[in-house]
Every structure is written in structure tokens, then in C-alpha cells.
N, C-alpha and C positions, 0 to 999 in steps of 0.2 A: 637662244640658245638654236643652234640651225644648221642641217645637213649642206641644204645647199643657199643658194647666194645669186641674188637678182641682177647683177651682174658683175665683170672678174674687178678686186680689190685693187684699185693704185693702176701701176706699171705690170701689176702681176695678171695677164691676158693669157686665162688658160683653156679659154675654151675652143673645143675643137680641137687642142691635141692631146701631144704623151700620147697617142697611141702606142703603147711597146705589146701586147697580150698579154697573155696569162703570166706571173710567178707567179704562182702559189707554191710551188718547190722547189725557190731557188735560196734555198737561207745558202746550203753546204753548198756550193757548186764553183767550175775554172775560174769562175768569172771574178768570185769573191776571195777564193782565197787568194788572186791574184789582185786582192786591191792592196795587201800586206806584203807582198815577195820584194825584199831587196829595197825594203821603204823603214823597215822598223828602227835602222839605230844613224840618226843626225851624227853630232858631232860630239868627239871622245868624249864618253863621260872625266868628271873629275874623281880623283881619290877618293873625296867621304861618299858622290851617291855611288859608287865602283862601293862599297860598303854599303851604305846603304841596300841596294839592293843586290847581295848579296847573304843581309841579314836580318833585313825589319821587313822588307817582301814573303820573303816565304812566309811569314809571320803573318802576315794580312792575308795573304790570296785567299781568295772562299775554293772549298775544299769541293774534290774530283765526285761526281754523281751529286744527284739530286739534293739539290741547299735544306741544309738543316732549318727549324721555327728560330725564329730571328736569335733571341733567348737563347744559343745553344752556338748559332753562329756567330756573336760578338760577345757573348760572355757575361749577361745578361736581361736582361728585359728593354724591347724598346716603344717608344709613341710609336713608333710606323717606321720603312721603309723609303726609302727613294733610288729610284737608278737613277747614274751619268753615263750614257750613253760615248764615247769618247771624248775628254773631257779634254783631252792636251794638255795645257799643264798645270794646268788644276786650281786654277785661278777661283774659280764658281763655285767647284766641288770642293775647296776649303773652308768659301766664306760661309758655306751654306751647312758644313758642318757643325765649326766652330759654331753655327748664329743656334744650332738645331741637337745639342748634344746629349737628346733622349730620340731623336730622332737615326738608324743604322742607315750608313753608306755602301750603297756597294757603285763602283768605280768598276769602266774598262776602258783600254787605250791598254793597243797594242805597239804600239812607238815608246820603245825605251826610254828615249828623252823625259818627253816629260813626263811615265813615269817613272825614273829618278828624281825630276824637279815634285813632284807629287810627294813622293817620302819626303824630304827633306819637307817640306813643310808639313805635313805631317809630325815630325820630331819638332820642332820648334815651336808646335800649338800646341804637344801634350792628346793626341787626339786619337779617342778609341773607338770612335764608334764610323768608322771609314774602312772596307772590307776591299779587294782590289778580282780583278782579272784583266790577265797581261795578253787577253786573247782579241778574234773579230767578236763584237758585243752578238755578233748574230746567234756562234752557240752560245752564252749565256742564255740565252730566252730557253732554251722549253724543261730548264735544269731547274727553273728558278719556278716556287710553290706558286699555284691554284691563285688571280684573283687576289695577288700578299702583295704587290706596288704599290705606292699612294702616290705618290708622280716619279714620272722618270721629263729625264731632261737630255736634248737634239741640240744641242747646241755649234750651232758654223758647222756643218759635218766638211769634208773632201766633195765639194763640186762633179769630182772626177763630168770636164767642160764636154770631152773626143765624145759623141756620140755611140761610138763600141765598144767605149767602156762603161757608161750609164748605167748598167747594167749590177755594175760594183756601189752604187750608189746602200746610202744601209735604208731607202725607203722605201720597203718591196709590200706586192700582197704578202708577199709572206709571213717579214720583217713582222707586219702589222698588226695581223692576224698573234704568231706569235708572244705580241707583246701587249697585246688586249687577254690574250690568257690569262699573260702573268698581273694583270694589270686588275685593280680592286674597280668594282662597280662605279661611278662619280669620278673616277682618276683623274688627272689629268694630265695629258701628254704634251711636253714645251718645247719646241720644236722652230729656232732661231734660223734665218742665212741673210745675208746680202747677194745673194745671185737668185734675177730675177727665175730660170730657169729649172732652178733648181726647189723654189719653191712652188711653183708650175705644173710640176712634178712632183710634189709630194698631196697638194693639196687634191691634184685628178684621182691620185691609192688614195689619198682619207676619205671624198667627197663617194667614193667608190665601195666602199668598207661597208660592211654593217655593223662595225662595231665600235664606228670613233665617230663623234660629233664635233665641227668648227665651232665655237664658240666667239660668235662676231657679231657683232650687229652695225657697228661701220668701222673704216679703214684711220680711226681713234684704235681702236682695237686689239691691229693688231701694227701697228707704227707705235706702243707705248712699252719700252720693256716691264715685266715681273715684275711686285714689289720680291723689295730687296732683293735686285740685281744687279748686281756686283763690279760689272763690266767684264771682258776678257781682248782681249789680247787683239785678237780677228779684229770681235767688234769696231774698235781702237784703228786698226787699221782697215777693214770697209767704209769707214767714219775721215779718216782720212785722200782715200784715197777717192771719195765724193757716192759709194756707193749707200743707197739708206736697209738699213736690218731691216726686217719682220720680225715678229715677233708671234708667233701663232701659238695660239690654245685646242687642245684638240681631248674634247672627254668621251671616259671610256663607261656606253653607256649599259 
């Protein structure tokens, strides 16, 4: 386990770059709100999807205010609490929740089409261990109980490639600080991306964050996905287009 690195990991050359100043107060800004404005809905929902959004989603939404203990949130005791930030179509979240029915999951996704698809999967698989948040996950982090989350996933987030939009990226000094507060000591923050610049951006911020250590002894440690990895549509698209995904594990100190 190390927080420094004797050289660039593969093609992620980040040394001396990513100098964007202090971001410790950026959780709620116009830039972050702009990340979702006008982009919440894609194609029109099918009739049953609309029904799930109207009927099932309200029962699975996390309550307002500070989150209660897991046994109250899920209606039964849970062995652990895991968080997925931006679950997309929900493939990963559904697979993990079905394989770990005694772990509670909170999935965050502001885009309606992804939420509707996940709800259909929850109904089909009969899952009772998922709760949902339909806004920017950065707004949920301060409401999580301190040291309550055993694992967090951020998988193929929007890279916001234009320089003027980079402050809309989820990873910032502020979000890492808020996430660290919610994670248990020793908990893993699992981050995947196929975009070199976003990998460099994230590593630069992790390496200056006092609460996280990057777990890697060599390139193979970040080229291989984690155990139980089901793959996602975004990963498949990256591989088809010749991009190499990276799978990074950061441990809460």
C-alpha cells in the first residue's frame, strides 16, 4: 500500500499536471449544478418504466435529512453498507446487490432513464437491499452517517473533457473529503475509467488527500478489474473503441 509512486502507472502520465487550485469548497457550486441541467432525461420512458418511477421509486428513495442506521433504512439489519455513485444502467449495482443480499446498497443516479432501468431490474430480481438517490451524489455524502460505508464505487463517470467543464467532474478535493468522512477506516473506494486525463486528475487528488492511500504495487494492479466484476456497457464501449480501462483502489486511512 502506498501513497507515492516511483513512476507513472502505464500511460497515465500525471506528474506535474492537474494544477487546478484548491477545490475544498466545491461540493455545491454552479459548476456542479450545471453538470446535470437539461440532461436528466434521454429517450421517452416506456409505460411500465413510467409506472415504476411513479410507484416503486418513492418507496426506495433515501429519506430527507441525515440518513438513519441501516436497519431502519432497509427494514432489517445489514452486514455492511455500500455506495455506488452514478450507476448508469445499473448492471454493476444489480449484480452486486443480488450476490450480497445481506449488504445494503445505496445507488445514486440523477438521470431518469438509468433510474428506470435499475427499477425494472430490482423488480425482476426481487431485491430488497437497494435504496436510491436521484440527484448528484455529492449532495448525499454529507448526509451519510460518519464511518458507515464499507465500500464505494465510482465507475466510468462522465469525464467532462473540455477544460472549462472540468470542475463538474465528481472527483474533487471537496468530494474526496466528504467521502472519506462517510467511509469506514479500511474501506475501499473503487474507481474505474477509460479516460487517461480523468485517471490523472483523480490520482493527483488522491495523492494529495490525507485520508486515502492508493493500493498498487505495479501496473497489473490497476489493469485488472476487481473480484466479482460483471462489466458494464461503458467498459464494453471503451474496449470496442480501443481504450484501456483502469481499475483503481483507494483505501480510507
